[in-house]
N, C-alpha and C positions, 0 to 999 in steps of 0.2 A: 764510288760511282759518280759520273758526271751527267748533267742535264743537257738540254738542247742549247743552252746559252754558253756551254763550256765551263760552267761553274760546278763545284761539288754539290751533290744532292743535299739540300737542307733537311734537318731532322723531320719535319712534317711529312715530306715526300718519302723520306727513307722509311718511316714507320709504315706507310702504306705498302711499300715494296716488300718490307719484311713480313707483313701480314699475308701478302700474296704468296711469297715463297713458302712460308710456314703452312699454308693451306694445301700445298702439294704433298700428297700422301706418299707417292713413290716417284722420286725424281728420275729414276732409271726408266720409268714407263712414259715419260713425257715425249710426245711426238716432236721430232726435230726436222726442220725443213732442210732440204739439200742446199749446198752452196750455190748451185746454178739457179735454183728457185729464188733464193735470197737476192742474188745479183739481178735477176730479171724483174723482181718486184721493187728494187731500189732500197731494200732493207739492209743490204750490205754493199759498201762502197770501198774499194781499195784506193788509197791516196798515194800520190807520188810527188815529184818535184814541184808540181804546180802549187801544192799546198805550202811548201817551203817558200816559194816565190811570193805567194800572197802574204805570207807572214812577214817576210822581209820588207815588202811594200808597206805593211802596217807599221813596222818598226820605224820607218823613216818619218812617220807622223809625230813621233815623240821627240825628234831632234829639234832643239830650240835655236842653236847658233852654228849652222854649218860653216859660215865664214870664219868664226872663231876657231872651230876645230881644224879647218884647213890651214890656218895660220900657225898652229902649234903642233899639229899631228906629227910632223917630221921629227920633232924634238921630244915627243912624249913616248917614253919606253914602257911597254906593257908586257907583263908576263901572265900567261893564262894557263890554268890547269882544269880540265874537266873531271879530274880525280877518277879516271877510268869510266866515266859515266856518259850520258847521252848528249851533253851540251856542246861537244867539240865543234862540229861543223856549223851549227847555227850561230854560235857566238862569234866564230871567226868570220862567217859571212856577214853578220850584222856589223861587226867592227869595221870590216872593209867597206860596207855600204855607207857607214857614217864618216869614212875618210881616214880611219886610223890605219897606219901602214906599219909601224914598228911594233908588231905583236909577235912575241916569242912564246911558243907552246912548249910546255914541259913534256918532252918526248916520252919519258918513262911512264907518264900518266895519260898519254894522248888517246890510247885505244881502250876499248872495253875490256875489262878483266873482272870476271865474277868473284874472284878471290881478293880483289883490291890489294894486290901484292905489295905495293910500295908504301902503304899507309896502315897504321893500326886501326884507323876508322876513317872512312871517306866523308868526314864531317867538316864542312868549311867553317864551322864555328870554332874549331879547335886549332890552336897554334901549331900542333904537331902535323896537321894536314898540309901546312904551308912549308914544311922543311925543304922539299926539293925546289919549290917555287922561290924560296928565299935564296937558295944557292944560285939559281939562275939570275935572280934579281941583283945579287951582289956583283956578278960577273959583268952585267951590262948597265949597272946603276939604274935599275928600273924605277920609274916614278910610281907605278901602280902594279900590285900583284892581285890577281883575282882567281878564285876557285869556286866551282859550282858542285853541288852534291850530285849523286848519281842520276836522279831523275830530273835534274835541271830546274828545280823550283826555288832553291835557296842559293844565295850568293854570299861568299865571304870575301872581304877586301883587307889587304895589308899594305901599309905605307910606312915610310920612314918617319920616326919621331924627331924631337929636337936634338937627340943624341946621335942621330944617323942610324938608328937601329929599326928594323922592321917590326911593326906591331900590328896585330890583327884588330881591326876596329870592331866594336860590338854592333849588333843589328840596330840598336837604338842610335848609335853614333852615325852609321852610314845612312840611316833613314833621315836623320836631321840634316846631313849634308845634301842629300838629294832634294829634300823638301824645301830648304832655304834657297837652293839654286833654282828649282822649278818655279816657285812662287815669285821670287824676286825678278826673274827674267820674264815671266808672263806679265807681271805688273808693268815692267819697263816697256814692254811691247804693246801694252794696252789690250791684252787678250785674256786677262784674268776675270772670270765671270763673277758677278756680284753674289751669285748664289752657290759659289764653289764650296766644296766640302772635302775634308780630309777624314779618312777612316782609319782607325787603329783599334787594337784590342785593349781590353781593360788592364792588361799587365805590361803594356808598352809605355815607354817614357812619356812624361808630360811635356817634354820640350817640343814635341810635335804640336801640341795644343797652343803653346806659346808662339811658335812660328806662324801657325795658321792665323791666330788672332791678330798678330802684327800686320798681316796682309788682309785683314777683314774677313777671314773665312771661318766657317764653323768647323768644329771637330766633333765627330760622333764615335763613341766607343762601341765595340762589339764584344761578344764573348771570345775567348781564346779559340783560335782556329780560323784559317783564312776563308773557309767556306761561308762564314758569317759576313765577311767583308764582301765576297762575291755576291751574296744574297742581297746586301744593301745596294750594291751597284745596280743590280737588276730592278730593285724596287724604285730607285730614283730615276732610272731610265723610263719606267712606266709612269710615275707620278709627276716627273719634272720638278719636284720640290727642290732638289739640289742637283748640281752638276759635279760629278766626280772629278777630283784632281789628283789624288794620291792615296794609296792604301799601304799600310805596312804593319808588321808585327816584330816584336823584339827578337824572335827566333830566325832572323835573317831572311824574311820573306817580304818582297816589295812588289808594287804594281803601279806603273805610271800610266800606261794606256789601257783603257777598258775594253779593247778588242780581245783581251784575255780576261777570264773571270777567276783566275787563281794566281797565287804568287808565281812569278815568272823570272827565273834567273837569267834568261837570255836578254830580255829587254832591260833588266836591272844592270847587267854587266855593261851593256852598251851605254846606258845612261850614266852609270858611274864613271865611265871613261870620259864622257863629255863634261861631267862635273870636275874631274881631274884636269881636263884641258882648260877649263875656265880659270881655275886657280893657277895653273902653269902659266897662263897668259899674264897673270899678275906677278909672276915670279915667286909663287907660293906653292907649297905642297898641300895635299889633302889634309894632312895633320894640322898644318897652320890654318887652313880654312876652318877646320873644326874648332880650333882655339878662338878664332874670330867669332864663331857662332856662340860659343860659351861666354865670351866677353859681352856679346850683345844681349843674350837672353838669360844668362846665369849658368853656373856650372852644375849641370844635371849629371847624376851618376846612378846607375842601376846595377842590381845583381840578382842572381837566382841561387837559392840553396835547395838541395833535394835531400830528403831523408828516406833511404831505402828500408822498407819494412816488409819482409817476405812472409809468405805462408798465411795460414788462417789467423795466427796470432798477430802477424803484421797488419793484416787487413783490419782486425779489431782495433789495433792501436791507431791506425789512420782515422777510423771512425771516431775514436775517443778524442783525438786531437781536434777534429772539427767540432765535436760536441762541446769540448772544453772551452773553446773560444766563444761559442754561441751562449753558453751558460753563464760565463763570467764577463759581463760588459766591461770593456776597457775604458777607463777615464783618461789615462795617460800611458805613454810608452816612451822609454828612454828620457823621462822627465819632461816630455812634451805632450800637451793636451791632445786628446783625440777629438776631432771636430765633426767627423762624419763616419758612418758605418754603412756599408752596403752588403746585404745578404741576398745573393742571387738565387738561393734555394727557395726563398719566399718572395723574390722580386720586390724588395723594400730597401729604401734608403732612409736613414735617420740622421738629421742634422738640426742643431739648435732646438732640440725638443720637438721637432716636427717630423712626421712620417710622410714619405713620398713613394709612389710606385715607380718601379724601374721597367722601362719598355724593352726588356730583353728576355729571351727564353730562360726558363728556370735552369739553374745549374748549381752544383755544390761548391760554391765559391764565396769567400768572405774578403772584403776589401776595407781597409781602414785608412782614413786621411787625417793627418796631423796638422797642428796649428802652424808649423813652420814650412808647410808645403811638402813634407815627406809623406810617403804612403807605403803600405805593404799589403800583400795579398796572399791568402792561404787557400790551397785547393789540393785535392787528391789528383794524381795523374790519371788520365783516362786510359792509358796503355801500359803502364808499368806499376809495380808495387811500391809506389813512392808518394810521399806527401811533398808538395812543392811550395816554396816560400819566395815570393817576389818582393824586391825592395827598390824604392826610388827616393832620391833626395835631391835637393837643390841648395847649392852653397854660393858664396860670393867669390870663392876661389877653389882651385883643385884641392888644396889642403883641407879647406873647410868641408867640402863635399865628401872627401875621403873619410874624415873624422865622423861626420854625421852618419854616413853609411855604416861604418864599423859599429857605432853605438846602437843604431837601429837594429842591425843584424843580431848583435849580442843580446839585446833586450828581448827580441821576439823569440830567438832560439832558447833563451832561458825560460820563457813561458811554455815553450814546447816541452822542454826537459821536465818542468814541474808537472805538466799534464801527464806525461808518461810515468813519472815517479808515483803519481797517485794511483796508477793501475796496479802497482806491485802489492 
């Protein structure tokens, strides 16, 4: 459900609504107003193209360099797929409004299809979802491949790597590219507010914090779920404490303009195209731009491991995993000292022998920070019978970050195996 500001309903309001619904003894006996009555009282409004036009007008406010786009748009080849979902027309209209002319739509995936016949899963996070887009890309030597999920809130991006092969960027990587471009250009134009803030979730890469700090901005973490980012935007709009600049999460959700209060694949796609144009103007690909960012801030790398545990026994195992981590304080992981622990179930953080309160809603999540800048997070899924493990590292090179990530994953998953073995 969404509130009056377009953001998802936060937990506090959702709880009130749940109480209201639960108080209804017989939902079939509820009086229902007629359509005509709702229209006459203004409680029901049908929207048309005027809403699309207003949205496109707002999209134009996030464009930073229209002249730059105009200078390279003719030579920037884009392939786009809505993956049979809802983003088709708005993304195309938005790209056109920004000045991008060479946009090829994957015809086989252009129109809505409830069976998503051309993909095993319409998930832009997965390499397989880009199979057709990559075929199109090879034919026209596309600079940028983009795909949106069915409800147009998540964006996946694929670009050619140093070997000339298309690779799907992670949500963390695309977020870093957008954020570096956004803040560097705003600073250059003198429009970067001194009280600017970047919002990200607690399981999103720390490279965002490094980029924001470089440009003098604060980074504030929220719990997993974009509704918490939307809630913070509303809070800062009221208090004026911070001016929102960018929000993102590792699961391919981004927000540049706060005229929307949820992750928005449409504005993300159009902004991603502008970032690609920026690097194109320098004779670089997006992948090379990403390598520049890693050279500047360090080679950050992240991963997610999920452990599926079904049924009543599986649920008990997930509870035991969380309990095991809480009962056995970790002093080191993969040979590296643990320097801080955050337990969101009790809203506490422990660091250097001191205890601090966390200013976030309570949630069954544990996060560990290590002395070398690595971190990992453990939580049960809120929608599936899974335990989720998030990992993040920072190295001086790709090779070092690859090795650090492998070591951290192995060490943590060994702890999980030990915990499950104790249940036998």
